[in-house]
N, C-alpha and C positions, 0 to 999 in steps of 0.2 A: 672742299675735298674732291679730288679726282679719282674716279674708280674705272678700272678696266673690267668689262664683263665678257667672259668667254663661254661659249657654248660649243663643246668639242664633240665632233662625231669621228667615225672610223677614218675618214679620209678628208675631213673638213674642219675648219674652225670659223665660227661666226663670231664677231666681236662688235662691241660698242664701247666708246670711251666717253664717260660722263663727267661734266662739271656739276657736282651734286649740290653746290651752294645755290645753283640756278635751275637744277634739274634739266639741264640741256645736254644733248648728245653732241659732243664736239666732232666726233668722227665715228663712222661705222664701216663695216666691210666684212669680207669673207675670204678665206683661202680654201680652194678646192683642189681636189686631186693630189692630196698629200700622199707621198710615197709612190706616185705614179708619174709617168712622163706627161709633160704639159701642165704642170701645176701652175695655178694662177692666184694671184692676190688682187682682189677687187676692193678698192679703198675710196671712200667718199668723205672728205672733210665737210663740215657743216656749211662752209662758206665758199667752197671751190668745186670744180668739176670732178667727176669720178675719174679715177686713174686705175689702169690695170698693169700688173707687174708679173712677168713670167719668170720662173726659175726652178732650180733643182731643190725641191722642198721634200727632203727624205723622210722626216718624221715630225712629230709634234713639237719637239724642242726647236728644230730649225724653223718651223712655222711660227711659233711664238716669237722667235728672234726677228722674223720678218715683220710681224705685227708691231713690235716695239720700234724697229728701225723706221718704219714708215710714219709712225706717230712722232718720231723725232726728226723726220726729214725736213730740210730747209724748204723744199717746194710743196710738199704735201702734208707735212706734219702739223700738229697742233700743240706741241710741247717742245721745250728745249733740252730737257735733261730727264733721265729716268726717275730722278727723285721727285718729279711732278706726278708720278703714278703713286697714289697713296695707299691703294689696296686693290685686290682682284677678287671679283665675285664670279663663282663658277656655277653653272647649271649642272646639277647632278640629278639624274632621272629617278633613281630608286633610293629611298631612305629607309625602307622596311618599317618595322615597328620601332626601331631604335631612334630614328630622327623625326621628331614631330614638329621641328622648326629649324630654321637656319642656324648654322654653327660656324665658329671659327675653326679653321682647318688645323689640326695638329696630327702628330704621327698616329695617335690613337684613332682619331677620326678617319684618317686614311686607311687604317687597318680595318675599321668597321665597314667602310665603303667597299673595300676589297672583299670582305666576307659576304657582301650582298650581291656579288657578281652573278651568283647562281639565279638570283631573282630577276637580273637584267643583264644577261650576257651580251646583248647587242649594244648596250649603252654605257653602263658603269665603267667597263674597262677604258673606254675612250675619255670619259670624264676624268678618270684617274690620271690618264696620260697628260691631259691639260694641266692638272694640278702639279704633277711632277715636272713638267716643262717649265712652269713658272718658278718652281723651287730652284731650278738651275739658271734661268735667265733673269729672274727678279728676286734674288735671295734677300731674305730678311724683310720682304714686303708682306704684310698680313694678307691671308686669303680666307674667303668665306665660301662655304658650300650652301647652296639654296636648292632644296629638293622638290621635284615635281609632285611627289606623293604627300608632302607635308600638309597642304590645304585640306586634304581628305581625311586627316588623322582622327577627326571627331565623329566620323560615321559611326552609328550604333552597330552592335553585333548583328542585329537583324538584317543590316544591309551588307555587311562584309563577310559573314560566314557562309561558306558553301555547304551543299548537301552531301558531304563526304564524311567518313569517320573522323570524329573530332580530334582523335589522336594524330591525325595527319596535319591538322592545323597546328597543333602543339609542337609536333616534331619538326616540320618543314616550313612553317609560316605560310601555309597555303591559305590565302584569303583574298578578298578584294582590297586592293590598295588605291587604284585610281591614278591617273596621270594628268598632264597639262594643268597642274594645280596653280602655278603662278599665273597662268592665263585666265582661269576661272576666277581666281581671286581679284585680279586687276579689273576685269570687265564688270564684275558684280559691284565693285566699289564705284567705278565710273558710271554705271547705270544709275546707281542711287543718287550720284551728284547731278546727272543730267535730268533725273526725274524730280529733284529737289526734295527728296525724302530720306529720312534716316535709314541706313542699311539694315539696322536691326528691326525694322518694321516691314521689310519686303520679302516676298517669296518669289524666287526667280529660277527659271530654267536657262542655264548658260550653255550655248552651243559653240564649242570650238571645232571648227570644220576646216581642216586642211587635208593633206594627204593622209595623215592620221586624224581621227575625229573622235570626240567624246562630248557628252553632255552631263551636266551636273545639276542636281537639285540643291539650290543655295537658299536655305531657310534662315532668314534673319542674319545673313552674313556667314552662316556655317554650312559646309558641304555635308549633307546628310546622306547623299547617295550619288553615285556617278557610274557611267556606263562601262568604262574600261575596268579591268578587274585585276587578277593576279599578274597579268601581263597586258600590254597595250593591244592585244589581239581581240579581246572581248568587246561587245557592245555594238556600235553603229557599223554599218557598211562603210568601208574606207577605200582609198585608192587601190591598194594592193592587199589589204587584209580582209578576212572573211567577216569578222564581226560575229554576232551570235549565231549559233548553229547547234544542232544535236551533237553531243560529243561522240556518239557512236559512229558518226559519219566518217571521221578521220581514221578510226580503227578499221572500218569497212574498206575505205580506199587503200589504206596501208596493206591490208590483206590482198585486195584484188590487184593492185599495182606493184606489190612487193617493194614498198618504199621503206627506207631506213628512217629512223627518228629524225635525222638531220634533213632528209629529203621531204618528209612530211611537214616539218617545221617551215621549210622554205616554201612549200606549196601554199600553206595557210597564210604566211606573212608576205610573200613576194609575188604570187601569181593568182591570188583570189580577189575578192572585192570587186571594184568597178572594172578593172582590167580583165578579171576572170569572167564576169558576166557579159561584158560588152564585146570583148575581143578587140577593142579599138584602142583604148588608152586608160591610164589611171588618172589623167588630167581632166578635171571636171569641164574645163573650157572645151576640150576636144570632144568629150562625151556630148555636151550640149550641141556642138556644131554638127556632130554625126546624127544625133537624134532629130535635129531640125531638118537634116537632109534626108530623113526617112529611114535611118538605120534602126531596125527593130530592136536588136539587143542593146544598142546604146540607150534607146528610149526606156527599155525595161530596166537597165541599171539605174538611170536617173530616177524613175518612178520608185524603185525599191529603196534607194537612198533616202528620198524625201518621206516615204511611207514609214520607214523605220524610225526616222527622226521624230516624226509626228506621234508615233506610238509612245516613244520615250517621254515626250513633252506631256502627253496625256497622263501617263503613269506617274510622273513626278508631281503633276498638279494634285493627283489624288494622294500621293505620299505625304505632301506638305499640307494637305487640307485647303488647297486653294493656290492661286497663282496671280501675281501682280505684273510680271514682266517676263518676256522671252528675249534673250540677248544672243545675237549672231556675231561670231568673231572668227579670226584666222582667215587664211587665203580665200576660201570659198564663202565662208560666212560674211566676210567684209565686202566681197566683190561680185557676188552672184545674186542679182535681184530675182532671177528665176527660181533658184533653189529656195530662197526665202519665201517667195510667193506660193510655190508648190507645197512647201511645208505648212504654211498657214492656212491654205485652202481647207475649208470644212471645219475650222476651229471657231467659227463665228458663234456656235452654240455655247461656247464657254466664255465668250466676250472678246474674241480677237477680231479686230477690224483693220486690215492692212491698208494703208494709203498707197495706192499703185504709183502715183506720181512721185511721192516721197521715196518709195522703195526703189524706183527706177533710177533715181539720182544719187542714192546712197551707195557710192562705189569708193571704197577706201577712206571713208570719213565718218565721224560720229554723227549719228542722226537718230531721232525718234521717227520711225517709219510707219507707225500705226496712225490711224485717224484720231482726231481730237476727242471723238466720242467713244473710242475703243476702251473698254473696261480694263483689259489686259494690254499693257503697253508693249510694243515691239521695237527693239533697238538694234542698229548696226553699230558696233564699236570696234575699231582697230585695236588689236591686243598690243601690249607692250610688256612682254615678259622680261625683257632686259632691264627695264626701269624698275620692276619689282625687285629683281636681283640686286640692283645698284642700291635701292633703298634699304633692303635688308642688310647689305654689306656695310653701308654707312652706319646704320643703327648699332650694329655689332661692334664696329671699330670705335665709334663714339663712346660706347659702353665700356670698352677696354680702357680708353684714354681717361675716362672720368674715374 
């Protein structure tokens, strides 16, 4: 079975095309600057060099057509006919309380995703556009929605209820949902495999560290708590997001700076976090370079980042009554030995012993980076959210066929 996986943003589409009989990505790529001048399709077949194609890509429908065309291309493609695309799997950020697992997309499902736009106004509309584009360009091919929030659906009320009048939770669904679920799910399963132990016997803190960042307490395969909340703004310090803070601060700033709700939202999501503290960049690589060059606020941003991560790891160890493993993943988690080292510093008292040599060589590859004697194992694992989406899509389509 061949499955096309799409992750649609406001002006981009990331994609992978899988042969799921072998679980191999035949091609992957991205279209950027959709609806803008200078739109580019970057495409990499598994057995050939990367290619870039520029064009007028006005919307997601045109973008989806570009993806299909290059998959069919004589020079750069991996299939000969549209009929070789057997299903499409979509990343959908917010499933609310309605969607606790992946589902076959129907008109009713699309309506429910549309109703959840208020909970994810920056993400769900674009996810819907991707689904609608496939309805036009790949009619009659089944589509599956895989939700970022689904892995966290078994959190207990003690973890997801906020300290606000309960009627507001009932009326508006204001609660902790959590995000990056497919990533936390994937790396927790891979960690168990690498450690040679059953997942249902392990307690893990899984750290998804990219421009957006979250950590989850995965207790015997179940997410019992996670740092992101009602929106992806809560939790760890991130590239441009503030993470945890006193909620009165934003009210204070709005009053002093006379900000509108939209301006305040932009401030917290786009101009805070690492870029806000450092004044240098939201990119961890540039932050580290600046810190090494003696930039005081870049060093402060780096230290705060790792300090907050360490606090969450400790808190989740307490919440689970112990800890067997810490897993680092996503762009920073997979590729920054320094962030991993600073985060693990001082955790020897609970049984964390990082192997500096292993840690320094674990860049973009799966490795156990703790010492052999470390009671709590530390791992670096590249995430593969697209494969999780493809697997769920395959399972649902096979269930329909049967």
